C-alpha positions in Angstrom: 0.0 0.0 0.0 1.5 3.4 -0.9 1.2 6.7 0.9 -0.8 9.6 -0.5 1.9 12.1 0.7 5.5 11.9 -0.5 8.3 11.9 2.0 9.7 15.4 1.0 6.2 16.9 1.4 5.8 15.2 4.7 9.2 16.4 5.9 8.3 20.0 4.9 5.1 19.7 6.8 6.8 18.5 9.9 9.5 21.2 9.5 6.8 23.9 9.2 5.0 22.6 12.3 8.2 22.5 14.3 9.1 26.0 13.3 5.6 27.2 14.3 5.9 25.5 17.7 9.3 27.1 18.2 8.1 30.6 17.3 5.1 30.2 19.6 7.4 29.3 22.5 9.6 32.4 22.1 8.3 35.3 24.2 7.3 38.5 22.4 9.9 41.2 21.8 8.7 43.8 24.1 10.6 46.2 26.4 10.2 45.0 30.0 8.3 47.4 32.3 9.9 48.6 35.5 7.9 51.7 36.3 4.4 53.0 36.3 3.2 56.3 34.9 0.3 58.2 36.2 -1.4 61.6 35.7 -2.4 64.3 38.1 -3.0 68.0 38.2 -1.4 70.8 40.1 -3.3 73.2 42.4 -3.6 75.6 39.5 -4.9 72.9 37.1 -1.8 72.1 35.1 -1.2 68.5 34.0 1.3 66.7 36.1 3.2 63.5 35.0 3.7 61.2 37.9 6.1 58.2 37.6 7.0 55.5 40.1 10.2 53.9 39.1 10.4 50.4 40.6 14.0 49.4 40.4 16.0 50.2 37.3 15.7 53.6 35.5 13.6 55.6 33.1 15.0 58.4 30.9 11.9 60.1 29.7 8.2 60.1 28.8 6.0 60.7 25.8 2.4 61.6 25.4 0.6 60.6 22.2 -2.8 60.3 20.6 -4.1 56.8 21.1 -5.3 55.2 17.9 -5.4 51.7 16.4 -4.1 53.2 13.2 -0.3 53.6 13.8 -0.3 56.6 11.4 -2.7 58.5 13.7 -0.6 57.9 16.8 0.7 61.5 16.9 3.1 62.5 19.6 1.8 65.6 21.4 4.5 66.0 24.0 7.8 64.4 25.0 10.1 65.0 28.0 13.6 63.9 29.0 15.0 63.7 32.5 18.3 65.5 33.0 19.6 62.2 34.5 18.0 58.7 34.6 15.2 58.5 37.1 15.9 55.6 39.4 13.8 54.0 42.1 11.2 56.3 43.6 8.6 58.9 42.6 9.2 61.5 39.9 6.9 64.3 38.9 6.9 67.1 36.2 4.4 69.5 34.8 3.7 68.7 31.2 3.3 72.2 29.9 6.3 73.8 31.8 8.6 71.0 32.9 11.1 71.7 35.7 12.9 69.8 38.4 15.3 68.0 36.1 12.9 67.5 33.2 13.0 69.3 29.8 10.5 69.2 27.0 12.0 67.5 23.9 8.6 68.2 22.2 6.5 70.9 23.9 3.0 69.9 24.9 0.6 70.6 22.0 -3.0 71.7 22.8 -5.2 68.8 23.8 -8.6 68.3 22.3 -11.9 66.9 23.6 -13.1 63.4 22.6 -9.5 62.3 22.0 -7.7 59.6 24.0 -4.1 60.2 25.0 -1.5 57.8 26.3 1.4 58.8 28.5 4.3 56.3 28.9 7.9 56.2 30.1 11.0 54.9 28.3 14.7 54.5 28.3 17.0 55.8 25.6 18.4 52.3 25.0 15.0 50.5 25.1 16.1 48.4 28.1 13.1 49.4 30.3 9.7 51.1 30.0 7.0 52.4 32.2 3.4 51.1 32.1 1.2 53.7 30.4 -1.9 55.6 31.4 -4.6 56.6 29.0 -6.9 59.6 29.5 -9.3 62.0 27.9 -9.8 65.7 28.8 -12.9 64.5 30.7 -10.7 62.2 32.8 -8.3 65.1 33.4 -11.2 67.3 34.5 -12.1 64.7 37.2 -8.6 64.8 38.7 -7.8 66.9 41.8 -4.4 67.8 43.2 -2.9 64.9 45.3 -4.8 62.3 43.2 -3.1 60.1 40.5 -4.8 58.3 37.6 -3.0 55.2 36.5 -3.6 51.8 34.9 -3.8 49.5 37.9 -3.5 45.7 37.5 -6.5 43.8 38.9 -6.3 40.6 40.9 -7.4 38.7 37.7 -4.5 40.2 35.8 -6.4 42.7 33.7 -5.8 46.5 33.8 -8.2 49.3 34.6 -7.9 52.9 35.3 -7.7 53.8 39.0 -7.5 57.1 40.7 -5.8 57.1 44.1 -3.9 59.4 46.4 -0.2 60.0 45.7 0.7 58.1 48.9 -1.3 55.0 47.7 0.2 55.3 44.2 3.7 55.3 45.8 2.8 52.3 48.0 1.0 50.1 45.4 2.2 51.1 41.9 5.2 48.7 41.8 3.4 45.7 43.3 2.6 44.1 40.0 5.4 45.4 37.8 
């Protein structure tokens, strides 16, 4: 009795399956996260970037328009720290950075009904900071001393949470 499939075809099939299994076993090529970014406001209503660095370092932060279309993910602000930010809390005003932060792209005017994402990064892509998304309506609900960030739930998913700065400092690094 002869086989319907020839040996070379069978070998190619087995090779393709083995390659697929090997690729599935390789973790994704993402930058590991070692910080958490949040958003707050100052007493006079200015946006405040808030970052809890959990162990390594972060060099800067970028704010962009969130969109599934990569071509519409426009950067609306970017900031670089004068020196790498290591473990601990860092803050800077987005429209007039100070305290060791400089704007590499000044904050553009933000518009209603647009979702923005703020995240942190390193110059060599060795580490990143978990991002926070927000709209102007989210910003308007913030008060000084409160931080909006993407918290990780007990089930592993993420959701926006608004907590005190003290709670952010205490809990932000727990699931990083």
